[in-house]
C-alpha positions as CSV (number, residue, x, y, z in Angstrom):
1,M,16.8,19.8,17.6
2,G,16.2,16.1,18.5
3,T,18.1,14.2,21.0
4,P,21.1,12.4,19.4
5,A,21.4,8.7,19.7
6,R,23.5,7.8,22.8
7,A,25.8,4.8,23.4
8,G,23.7,1.7,23.3
9,E,21.1,3.4,21.1
10,G,23.5,3.5,18.1
11,P,22.7,4.5,14.6
12,L,20.9,2.0,12.3
13,E,23.0,0.3,9.6
14,R,22.7,1.6,6.0
15,R,22.0,-1.6,4.0
16,L,19.3,-0.6,1.5
17,G,20.0,0.5,-2.1
18,L,17.7,2.0,-4.7
19,T,16.1,-1.3,-5.7
20,D,15.4,-2.3,-2.1
21,A,13.9,1.1,-1.3
22,V,11.6,1.0,-4.3
23,V,10.5,-2.5,-3.5
24,I,9.7,-1.6,0.1
25,G,7.6,1.3,-1.2
26,L,5.8,-1.0,-3.7
27,G,5.2,-3.5,-0.9
28,S,3.7,-0.8,1.2
29,M,1.4,0.5,-1.5
30,I,0.5,-2.5,-3.7
31,G,-1.1,-4.4,-0.8
32,A,-4.5,-5.2,0.5
33,G,-5.8,-1.7,-0.5
34,I,-6.1,-2.4,-4.2
35,F,-8.0,-5.6,-3.4
36,A,-10.4,-4.0,-0.9
37,A,-10.5,-0.2,-1.5
38,L,-12.0,-0.2,-5.0
39,A,-15.5,-1.3,-3.8
40,P,-16.1,1.4,-1.1
41,A,-14.5,4.0,-3.4
42,A,-16.8,2.9,-6.3
43,K,-19.8,3.1,-3.8
44,A,-18.9,6.7,-3.0
45,A,-17.9,8.0,-6.5
46,G,-20.0,5.8,-8.8
47,S,-18.9,6.2,-12.4
48,G,-16.5,8.9,-11.1
49,L,-14.2,6.3,-9.6
50,L,-11.3,7.0,-12.0
51,L,-11.6,10.8,-11.2
52,G,-11.2,9.8,-7.5
53,L,-8.2,7.8,-8.4
54,A,-6.7,10.7,-10.3
55,A,-7.3,13.1,-7.4
56,A,-5.7,10.7,-4.9
57,A,-2.7,10.3,-7.3
58,V,-2.2,14.1,-7.6
59,V,-2.2,14.6,-3.8
60,A,0.0,11.5,-3.4
61,Y,2.5,12.9,-6.0
62,C,2.7,16.3,-4.1
63,N,3.2,14.4,-0.8
64,A,5.8,12.2,-2.3
65,T,7.8,15.1,-3.8
66,S,7.7,17.0,-0.5
67,S,8.6,13.9,1.5
68,A,11.5,13.1,-0.9
69,R,13.0,16.6,-0.6
70,L,12.7,16.5,3.2
71,A,14.1,13.0,3.5
72,A,17.1,13.9,1.4
73,R,17.9,16.7,3.8
74,Y,17.0,14.8,7.0
75,P,18.0,11.2,6.3
76,A,17.0,9.9,9.8
77,S,14.4,7.4,11.0
78,G,11.1,9.1,11.7
79,G,9.8,10.6,8.5
80,T,7.5,13.6,9.0
81,Y,8.0,13.4,12.8
82,V,11.6,14.5,12.1
83,Y,10.7,17.0,9.4
84,G,8.0,18.7,11.4
85,R,10.2,18.9,14.5
86,E,13.1,20.5,12.5
87,R,11.1,22.8,10.3
88,L,7.9,23.6,12.2
89,G,8.7,23.1,15.8
90,E,8.6,20.3,18.4
91,F,4.9,20.2,18.8
92,W,4.1,19.8,15.1
93,G,6.7,17.1,14.8
94,Y,5.2,15.3,17.8
95,L,1.7,15.6,16.3
96,A,2.8,14.2,13.0
97,G,4.5,11.3,14.8
98,W,1.4,10.7,17.0
99,A,-0.9,10.7,13.9
100,F,1.4,8.3,12.1
101,V,1.9,5.8,14.9
102,V,-1.8,5.7,16.1
103,G,-3.2,5.6,12.5
104,K,-0.8,3.0,11.3
105,I,-1.2,0.7,14.2
106,A,-4.9,0.6,13.3
107,S,-3.8,-0.1,9.7
108,C,-1.5,-2.9,10.9
109,A,-4.4,-4.5,12.7
110,A,-6.7,-4.1,9.7
111,M,-4.2,-5.7,7.4
112,A,-3.6,-8.6,9.8
113,L,-7.3,-9.2,9.9
114,T,-7.5,-9.1,6.2
115,V,-4.9,-11.9,6.1
116,G,-7.0,-13.9,8.5
117,S,-10.2,-13.4,6.7
118,Y,-8.7,-14.6,3.4
119,V,-6.7,-17.5,4.8
120,W,-9.1,-18.9,7.4
121,P,-12.3,-16.8,7.8
122,E,-13.6,-18.9,10.7
123,Q,-10.4,-18.2,12.7
124,A,-9.5,-14.8,11.3
125,H,-8.5,-13.3,14.7
126,A,-6.1,-16.2,15.5
127,V,-4.5,-16.1,12.1
128,A,-4.2,-12.4,12.3
129,A,-2.4,-12.5,15.6
130,A,-0.1,-15.3,14.3
131,A,0.8,-13.3,11.2
132,V,1.8,-10.3,13.3
133,V,4.0,-12.4,15.5
134,A,5.7,-14.0,12.5
135,L,6.3,-10.8,10.7
136,T,7.6,-9.0,13.8
137,A,10.1,-11.9,14.1
138,V,11.2,-11.3,10.4
139,N,11.7,-7.6,11.1
140,Y,13.6,-8.3,14.3
141,V,16.4,-10.2,12.6
142,G,17.3,-7.4,10.2
143,I,15.9,-5.1,7.6
144,H,17.8,-6.8,4.7
145,K,15.7,-10.0,5.3
146,S,12.5,-7.8,5.4
147,A,13.4,-6.2,2.0
148,W,14.1,-9.7,0.5
149,L,10.7,-11.0,1.7
150,T,9.0,-7.9,0.4
151,R,10.5,-8.4,-3.0
152,V,9.1,-11.9,-3.2
153,I,5.6,-10.7,-2.1
154,V,5.6,-7.8,-4.6
155,G,6.5,-10.1,-7.5
156,V,3.7,-12.5,-6.7
157,V,1.1,-9.9,-6.1
158,L,2.0,-8.0,-9.4
159,A,1.6,-11.3,-11.3
160,V,-1.9,-11.8,-9.7
161,L,-3.0,-8.3,-10.6
162,A,-1.7,-8.7,-14.1
163,A,-3.8,-11.8,-14.5
164,V,-6.9,-9.9,-13.3
165,V,-6.3,-7.1,-15.7
166,V,-5.7,-9.4,-18.7
167,A,-8.6,-11.6,-17.9
168,G,-10.9,-8.7,-17.5
169,L,-9.9,-6.6,-20.5
170,T,-9.8,-9.5,-22.9
171,S,-13.2,-10.9,-22.0
172,G,-16.5,-10.4,-23.7
173,A,-17.9,-8.9,-20.4
174,A,-15.7,-5.8,-20.7
175,D,-17.7,-2.8,-22.0
176,P,-15.7,0.5,-22.5
177,A,-19.0,2.5,-22.1
178,R,-18.8,1.7,-18.4
179,L,-15.8,3.9,-18.1
180,D,-17.8,7.0,-19.0
181,V,-18.5,9.5,-16.2
182,G,-22.3,9.7,-15.6
183,S,-24.7,11.8,-13.6
184,D,-24.3,9.6,-10.5
185,A,-20.8,11.1,-10.0
186,T,-20.8,14.0,-7.5
187,A,-17.9,16.2,-6.4
188,G,-18.4,15.0,-2.8
189,G,-18.5,11.4,-3.8
190,V,-15.3,11.7,-5.9
191,L,-13.5,13.4,-3.0
192,Q,-14.6,10.8,-0.5
193,A,-13.4,8.1,-3.0
194,A,-10.1,9.9,-3.3
195,G,-9.7,9.9,0.5
196,L,-10.4,6.2,0.6
197,L,-8.1,5.4,-2.3
198,F,-5.4,7.5,-0.8
199,F,-5.1,4.8,1.9
200,A,-3.7,2.5,-0.8
201,F,-1.1,5.1,-2.0
202,A,0.3,6.1,1.4
203,G,3.0,3.5,1.7
204,Y,5.7,5.6,-0.1
205,A,6.4,7.2,3.3
206,R,7.9,4.0,4.4
207,I,10.9,4.8,2.3
208,A,11.3,8.1,4.1
209,T,10.9,6.6,7.5
210,L,13.8,4.3,6.7
211,G,16.1,7.2,5.9
212,E,18.7,6.1,8.4
213,E,19.0,2.6,6.7
214,V,19.4,3.7,3.1
215,R,22.7,4.0,1.4
216,D,23.4,7.5,0.0
217,P,20.0,8.8,1.1
218,A,20.4,12.3,-0.5
219,R,20.4,10.5,-3.9
220,T,18.5,7.3,-3.3
221,I,15.3,8.6,-1.5
222,P,14.4,11.3,-4.0
223,R,14.6,8.7,-6.8
224,A,13.0,5.9,-5.0
225,I,9.8,7.6,-3.8
226,P,8.5,9.0,-7.1
227,L,9.5,5.8,-8.9
228,A,7.6,3.6,-6.5
229,L,4.6,5.9,-6.6
230,G,4.6,6.0,-10.5
231,L,4.7,2.3,-10.8
232,T,1.9,1.9,-8.3
233,L,-0.3,4.4,-10.1
234,V,0.1,2.5,-13.4
235,V,-0.9,-0.8,-11.6
236,Y,-3.9,0.8,-9.8
237,A,-5.2,2.5,-13.0
238,A,-5.0,-0.7,-15.0
239,V,-6.8,-2.6,-12.3
240,A,-9.5,0.1,-11.8
241,V,-10.2,0.3,-15.6
242,S,-10.5,-3.5,-15.8
243,A,-12.9,-3.7,-12.8
244,L,-15.1,-0.9,-14.1
245,A,-15.2,-2.2,-17.6
246,V,-16.3,-5.7,-16.5
247,L,-18.5,-4.9,-13.5
248,G,-19.6,-1.3,-13.9
249,S,-19.6,1.1,-10.9
250,A,-22.8,-0.2,-9.3
251,A,-21.8,-3.9,-9.2
252,L,-18.2,-3.0,-8.3
253,G,-19.5,-0.9,-5.3
254,D,-21.5,-3.8,-4.0
255,A,-18.8,-6.5,-4.4
256,V,-17.4,-8.1,-1.3
257,A,-14.3,-9.3,-3.0
258,P,-14.2,-7.0,-6.1
259,L,-11.2,-8.5,-8.0
260,A,-12.4,-12.1,-7.5
261,A,-15.8,-10.9,-8.8
262,V,-14.0,-9.5,-11.9
263,V,-12.4,-12.8,-12.9
264,R,-15.6,-14.7,-12.3
265,E,-17.7,-12.3,-14.4
266,A,-15.0,-12.4,-17.1
267,G,-15.5,-16.1,-17.4
268,H,-12.5,-17.4,-15.4
269,P,-13.9,-18.7,-12.1
270,G,-10.8,-20.8,-11.6
271,L,-8.7,-17.7,-11.1
272,A,-10.9,-16.6,-8.1
273,P,-8.9,-18.8,-5.5
274,V,-5.7,-17.4,-7.0
275,V,-7.0,-13.8,-6.4
276,R,-7.9,-14.7,-2.9
277,A,-4.5,-16.0,-2.2
278,G,-3.0,-12.9,-3.8
279,A,-5.1,-10.7,-1.5
280,A,-3.9,-12.6,1.5
281,L,-0.3,-12.3,0.4
282,A,-0.7,-8.6,-0.4
283,A,-2.1,-7.9,3.0
284,T,0.9,-9.8,4.5
285,G,3.3,-7.6,2.5
286,S,1.5,-4.4,3.7
287,L,1.6,-5.6,7.3
288,L,5.3,-6.4,7.0
289,A,6.1,-2.9,5.7
290,L,3.7,-1.2,8.1
291,I,5.3,-2.7,11.2
292,L,8.7,-1.7,9.8
293,G,7.6,1.9,9.4
294,V,5.7,2.3,12.7
295,S,8.7,0.9,14.6
296,R,11.1,3.4,13.1
297,T,8.8,6.4,13.9
298,T,8.5,4.9,17.4
299,L,12.3,4.8,17.7
300,A,12.6,8.5,16.7
301,M,9.9,9.6,19.2
302,A,11.5,7.5,21.9
303,R,14.9,9.1,21.2
304,D,13.3,12.4,22.0
305,R,11.4,11.0,25.0
306,H,7.9,11.6,23.5
307,L,7.5,7.8,24.0
308,P,9.3,5.6,26.7
309,H,13.0,6.1,26.2
310,A,13.6,2.3,26.5
311,L,12.1,1.9,23.0
312,A,15.1,3.8,21.6
313,A,17.5,0.8,21.9
314,V,19.1,-0.6,18.8
315,H,20.0,-4.3,18.7
316,P,23.8,-4.7,18.8
317,R,23.8,-7.6,16.3
318,F,20.9,-7.0,14.0
319,K,21.1,-3.2,14.0
320,V,17.3,-2.7,14.3
321,P,15.2,-0.9,16.9
322,H,14.2,-4.3,18.5
323,R,12.3,-3.0,21.5
324,A,10.2,-0.6,19.4
325,E,9.5,-3.5,17.0
326,L,8.5,-5.8,19.8
327,A,6.3,-3.2,21.4
328,V,4.5,-2.3,18.1
329,G,4.1,-6.0,17.3
330,A,2.6,-6.8,20.7
331,V,0.1,-3.9,20.5
332,V,-1.0,-4.9,17.0
333,A,-1.2,-8.6,17.9
334,I,-3.5,-7.8,20.8
335,L,-5.7,-5.6,18.6
336,A,-5.8,-8.1,15.8
337,A,-6.8,-10.9,18.3
338,T,-9.5,-9.0,20.0
339,A,-11.1,-6.4,17.7
340,D,-12.4,-6.1,14.1
341,L,-10.7,-2.9,12.9
342,R,-11.4,-3.2,9.2
343,G,-13.9,-0.4,9.6
344,A,-11.0,1.8,10.9
345,I,-9.6,2.4,7.4
346,G,-11.3,5.8,7.3
347,F,-9.8,6.7,10.7
348,S,-6.4,5.6,9.5
349,S,-6.8,7.6,6.4
350,F,-7.6,10.7,8.4
351,G,-4.4,10.3,10.5
352,V,-2.3,9.7,7.4
353,L,-3.6,12.7,5.6
354,V,-2.9,14.9,8.6
355,Y,0.6,13.5,8.7
356,Y,1.2,14.4,5.1
357,A,-0.4,17.8,5.5
358,L,2.4,18.5,8.0
359,A,5.0,17.1,5.6
360,N,3.9,19.6,3.0
361,A,3.9,22.4,5.5
362,A,7.4,21.5,6.4
363,A,8.5,21.3,2.8
364,W,7.1,24.8,2.3
365,T,9.7,26.2,4.7
366,L,12.6,24.8,2.7
367,S,14.7,27.4,0.9
368,P,15.8,26.9,-2.8
369,D,19.3,26.0,-1.5
370,E,17.8,23.3,0.7
371,G,16.1,21.6,-2.3
372,R,12.6,23.1,-1.9
373,P,10.2,21.8,-4.6
374,P,8.2,24.4,-6.6
375,L,5.9,26.1,-4.1
376,A,2.8,24.8,-6.0
377,V,3.8,21.3,-4.9
378,P,3.5,21.7,-1.1
379,A,0.6,24.1,-1.5
380,V,-1.5,21.7,-3.5
381,G,-0.4,18.8,-1.3
382,L,-1.3,20.6,1.9
383,A,-4.7,21.8,0.6
384,G,-5.4,18.4,-1.0
385,C,-4.7,16.5,2.2
386,L,-7.0,18.7,4.3
387,V,-9.8,18.5,1.7
388,L,-9.6,14.8,1.4
389,A,-9.3,14.3,5.2
390,F,-12.5,16.2,5.8
391,S,-14.3,14.6,2.9
392,L,-14.1,11.2,4.7
393,P,-17.1,9.7,6.5
394,L,-18.1,11.9,9.5
395,S,-17.4,9.1,11.9
396,S,-13.8,8.9,10.6
397,V,-13.3,12.6,10.9
398,V,-14.7,12.8,14.4
399,S,-12.7,9.8,15.8
400,G,-9.6,11.0,14.0
401,A,-9.9,14.5,15.4
402,A,-10.5,13.1,18.9
403,V,-7.4,11.0,18.8
404,L,-5.3,14.0,17.6
405,A,-6.7,16.1,20.4
406,A,-5.9,13.4,22.9
407,G,-2.3,13.4,21.6
408,A,-2.1,17.1,21.9
409,A,-3.3,16.9,25.5
410,V,-0.7,14.3,26.3
411,Y,2.0,16.6,24.9
412,A,0.7,19.6,26.9
413,L,0.6,17.5,30.1
414,R,4.1,16.3,29.6
415,R,5.4,19.8,29.1
416,A,3.5,21.0,32.2
417,V,5.2,18.4,34.5
418,T,8.7,18.7,33.1
């Protein structure tokens, strides 16, 4: 069992309802991934891009279902770190938390750099660091304000994506024949595309990591996670169909800014700056939600002393884990200011897939009385996560495995000296 919150560490305040939880999930998923992930996924899968999207969606659904059942039973901050600890043992919970924090910190830096590259390419690092500082400040003054800002961002980004879909599908450049699966699609390419696209789906965990701040979590979380995932899948499918129909898989795979290329090819070049602005705003929304989720898992691990215990403090006024948020924000700001981590998306995907593999393993251990989903759900989720993780580029697999091994070594050392 985990260490309970002590005086001065208090519980977080339950302020979020169903709509807020769904919006935070949407803000985490409908972010920079849909603007950036289509091109490398198309490069890997060719005309099998939609098959890769479907495979990613199936795995994401299983993960979402398992996470929702676990979150309803363990409505505390930390997500799979808590579930793994309670269902599989302390080490597996720790490993899940380690994979999540390290992988998502890399994602935070990548999203910050995406903001910088769209807003002011020549000063991308400076803009990225400034964005991290600003969003950390927003999170610091309370989760309700974070949810409100996320709602605004999601609304604007959805409007931009709708414009891309309508512009593409109603143009003379759209050719339905480009949606057919050809001989260029291979099983390995489709799986690698699914692994890359999964990065764009993974945000529904943010709802589970906020379990301590959701009202009536046993009812709200199991409803919010699949609802947010379903809405995201509809949006992604529409955007992918439009991009394929207008550009074709080869041109889509080579595009630097694929959705801007769609509107230009569709005969609406004036929309391209709007799409660029939407991409920057989407990356901002993802970064906001990522910092929120990483800080909550950091809080849970600090409570159990797997991370410095000082990070377990909860602000007496704002009721947020302020030290954890400041620590995460500082690390991400330094990375965003000094390194280009956009190539670390594969590494982040590896860590996230391992995280969800452990979530499915934890859900497998639930009894029917504890709300276990049908056994096929965690079984497909666990197998799917592992297959997609090891279908990623070799460099991502090697670096991801090395970081997980380092985390395991830290755990073993800590146990040996205590």
